[in-house]
C-alpha positions as CSV (number, residue, x, y, z in Angstrom):
1,M,-0.1,0.3,0.2
2,K,2.8,2.9,0.8
3,L,4.6,1.6,-2.4
4,I,1.1,2.8,-4.9
5,L,0.9,5.9,-2.6
6,S,4.5,7.0,-3.3
7,L,4.3,5.4,-6.5
8,T,0.9,7.5,-6.9
9,L,2.4,10.8,-5.2
10,I,5.6,10.4,-7.9
11,W,2.9,10.7,-10.7
12,E,1.4,14.2,-9.5
13,L,4.4,15.8,-8.8
14,F,6.0,15.2,-12.9
15,S,2.0,15.5,-14.3
16,T,2.0,19.0,-12.5
17,A,5.4,19.7,-13.2
18,G,5.1,19.1,-16.9
19,A,2.1,21.6,-17.1
20,L,2.3,24.3,-19.1
21,Q,1.3,27.6,-16.9
22,C,0.3,31.4,-19.2
23,Q,-1.8,34.1,-18.4
24,T,-5.3,35.2,-18.6
25,C,-7.6,37.6,-18.1
26,T,-9.3,38.3,-15.2
27,N,-12.1,40.8,-17.1
28,Q,-12.9,41.1,-20.8
29,Q,-10.4,43.9,-21.6
30,C,-8.1,42.3,-19.9
31,L,-6.9,45.3,-17.3
32,T,-4.5,42.2,-15.8
33,T,-3.8,39.2,-15.9
34,V,-3.1,35.7,-13.3
35,P,-1.0,33.0,-14.1
36,L,-3.5,29.6,-14.8
37,T,-1.8,26.0,-15.2
38,C,-3.1,24.0,-17.9
39,S,-5.3,20.7,-18.2
40,S,-4.5,19.4,-20.9
41,E,-4.4,22.2,-23.5
42,T,0.0,22.4,-25.3
43,A,0.4,26.2,-26.2
44,C,-0.6,29.9,-24.8
45,V,-2.3,32.5,-26.9
46,T,-2.7,36.4,-27.1
47,A,-5.2,38.2,-28.8
48,S,-6.2,41.5,-29.9
49,I,-9.8,40.9,-31.7
50,Q,-12.1,43.5,-33.1
51,A,-15.0,42.9,-33.9
52,N,-18.4,44.6,-35.8
53,I,-22.1,44.7,-35.9
54,S,-24.3,46.8,-37.8
55,G,-21.9,49.4,-37.8
56,S,-21.0,48.8,-34.1
57,S,-18.0,48.6,-33.6
58,I,-16.0,46.1,-30.3
59,Q,-12.6,45.5,-28.9
60,Q,-11.6,42.8,-26.6
61,L,-8.2,41.8,-25.6
62,Y,-7.8,37.5,-25.3
63,K,-5.6,35.9,-22.8
64,A,-5.7,31.5,-22.4
65,C,-4.4,28.7,-22.5
66,A,-4.9,26.9,-26.0
67,P,-5.6,23.7,-27.6
68,S,-3.4,22.7,-30.2
69,S,-6.9,22.8,-33.2
70,L,-6.1,26.8,-32.7
71,C,-2.4,27.0,-32.0
72,P,-1.4,23.5,-34.0
73,A,2.0,25.6,-33.8
74,P,4.3,28.5,-32.4
75,G,3.2,31.9,-34.4
76,S,1.0,34.6,-35.5
77,Q,-2.3,34.3,-37.4
78,T,-5.4,35.4,-37.9
79,F,-9.1,34.5,-37.8
80,S,-11.4,35.9,-39.8
81,G,-15.8,35.1,-39.6
82,N,-18.7,36.8,-41.7
83,V,-21.7,37.3,-42.0
84,G,-22.8,39.8,-43.1
85,F,-24.6,42.0,-40.8
86,A,-21.8,41.1,-38.1
87,N,-18.1,40.4,-38.3
88,S,-14.9,39.6,-36.2
89,V,-11.0,39.2,-36.8
90,V,-8.7,38.1,-34.8
91,S,-5.3,38.8,-34.4
92,A,-3.2,35.2,-32.0
93,K,-0.4,34.4,-31.6
94,C,0.8,31.3,-30.0
95,C,3.8,29.7,-27.9
96,N,4.5,26.6,-25.5
97,T,6.1,28.3,-22.8
98,D,5.3,29.1,-19.1
99,N,3.5,32.8,-19.4
100,C,4.9,33.2,-23.1
101,N,2.1,35.0,-23.7
102,T,2.3,38.0,-22.1
103,D,1.9,40.6,-25.4
104,I,-1.1,42.6,-26.5
105,L,-1.0,42.1,-30.7
106,P,-2.4,45.8,-32.2
107,F,-5.9,45.6,-33.1
108,P,-6.7,43.8,-37.2
109,A,-6.6,46.2,-39.5
110,A,-10.1,46.8,-42.0
111,Q,-9.9,43.7,-44.5
112,T,-10.7,44.6,-48.1
113,N,-13.2,42.3,-50.3
114,N,-11.7,39.3,-52.1
115,S,-13.0,37.2,-54.5
116,L,-15.3,34.4,-53.1
117,E,-19.3,34.9,-51.7
118,C,-21.3,32.7,-49.7
119,F,-24.3,32.8,-48.3
120,T,-25.4,34.2,-45.6
121,C,-29.0,34.4,-43.3
122,D,-31.6,37.4,-42.9
123,L,-30.9,38.7,-39.5
124,F,-34.6,39.0,-38.9
125,T,-36.1,36.0,-41.0
126,S,-35.9,32.8,-41.5
127,N,-35.1,33.0,-45.8
128,C,-30.7,32.2,-45.6
129,T,-30.4,32.3,-49.4
130,S,-28.8,36.2,-49.4
131,S,-25.1,36.1,-49.8
132,V,-22.0,37.7,-48.5
133,Q,-19.0,39.2,-50.3
134,C,-16.2,37.6,-48.0
135,K,-12.7,40.0,-47.0
136,G,-9.2,39.4,-46.6
137,V,-8.4,35.9,-45.0
138,E,-12.0,34.3,-45.7
139,D,-11.3,31.3,-48.2
140,S,-14.0,29.1,-47.0
141,C,-17.8,29.6,-46.9
142,F,-19.2,27.2,-43.7
143,Q,-22.3,26.3,-42.6
144,A,-22.9,25.1,-38.9
145,T,-25.3,24.3,-36.4
146,L,-24.4,25.8,-33.1
147,T,-26.4,25.3,-29.3
148,I,-26.1,28.2,-26.9
149,E,-28.0,28.3,-23.5
150,S,-30.0,25.3,-24.4
151,T,-30.6,26.9,-27.8
152,T,-30.2,25.5,-31.5
153,F,-29.6,28.2,-34.3
154,L,-28.0,27.4,-38.4
155,A,-25.0,30.0,-38.9
156,F,-24.1,30.6,-42.4
157,G,-21.0,32.7,-44.2
158,C,-17.2,33.4,-44.7
159,T,-14.4,31.8,-42.5
160,S,-11.2,31.7,-42.5
161,A,-9.5,28.4,-43.0
162,N,-7.7,27.8,-39.3
163,V,-11.4,28.2,-38.4
164,C,-12.8,25.7,-40.2
165,A,-10.0,23.3,-38.7
166,A,-10.6,23.8,-35.5
167,A,-14.3,23.6,-36.2
168,S,-13.8,20.3,-37.8
169,Q,-12.4,19.0,-34.2
170,G,-15.3,19.8,-32.2
171,S,-14.3,23.7,-31.0
172,I,-14.8,27.1,-32.2
173,P,-12.0,29.4,-31.7
174,F,-12.6,32.0,-28.8
175,L,-16.4,30.7,-28.4
176,Q,-16.0,27.6,-25.8
177,S,-19.5,28.7,-24.3
178,A,-21.0,26.9,-28.2
179,N,-21.5,23.7,-29.0
180,T,-20.6,22.9,-32.2
181,T,-22.1,20.3,-34.8
182,G,-22.9,19.6,-38.4
183,S,-20.2,22.1,-39.0
184,S,-18.4,21.5,-42.8
185,C,-16.9,24.5,-44.9
186,C,-15.8,24.4,-48.6
187,G,-13.6,27.0,-50.6
188,S,-16.0,28.2,-53.7
189,S,-18.6,30.7,-53.8
190,L,-21.8,29.7,-52.8
191,C,-21.2,26.4,-52.0
192,N,-22.1,26.1,-49.0
193,T,-25.7,25.1,-49.8
194,V,-28.7,26.3,-47.4
195,K,-30.3,23.6,-45.5
196,T,-34.3,24.9,-44.4
197,T,-35.9,23.0,-40.8
198,S,-39.1,23.1,-39.9
199,G,-39.9,24.5,-36.4
200,A,-36.7,26.8,-36.4
201,G,-35.5,29.9,-38.0
202,C,-32.3,31.7,-37.8
203,R,-33.8,34.7,-36.2
204,I,-31.1,36.7,-33.5
205,K,-32.0,36.2,-30.0
206,L,-30.7,39.8,-30.0
207,G,-30.2,39.2,-25.7
208,M,-27.2,36.9,-26.5
209,I,-25.9,39.2,-28.7
210,H,-22.7,40.7,-26.2
211,L,-22.5,37.3,-25.8
212,L,-21.3,36.3,-28.8
213,L,-19.9,40.1,-29.9
214,G,-15.9,40.2,-29.7
215,L,-15.5,36.3,-29.8
216,L,-14.4,35.2,-33.6
217,M,-17.8,33.4,-35.3
218,F,-19.8,31.8,-36.8
219,T,-22.5,33.8,-35.3
220,L,-26.0,33.2,-35.5
221,C,-28.5,33.5,-37.9
């Protein structure tokens, strides 16, 4: 019995010693940070998020532990999502040493239109046959089902390939509060063919907008 207890203690000590520690924000403005011992994450991330909805701009800083789906390798990358009435662009930097995510990155500059066009949904109706012009690094069209606070929504629009890669592993960057199912991406204009559903429209619950703003989307349609 003593041998078992000793081996367990040694294992716990080694596990704790090997765990990565990252800075994490204590509020949405990230005015202060505290160190957090990661559970199974393999990297730290710092990000500056520029979100816009119906002409209103919101900026947010983000620091946290990051899974390999979000940070497959150290370095900088840009995430982006666009559903027409709302879009979000994220400048992110990944690193893999203790408390390495202390930098505050510049907020992303406005992106210009590219050649890709994707289906999206009207804000106030169930009509998901309109289109949105993609911008900057948005090289994919997406469709997904989101569940937030026991409410299920459809989501369509433009996004960047790194968001698709993360979503395929069951998570959407910077939107841990949403459960994602049936997500798919494609790389040609209007390839995210709209699927109609019975009993549920594409309307946003306006009270949930603040939950989504400043977070990399798939936003609700």
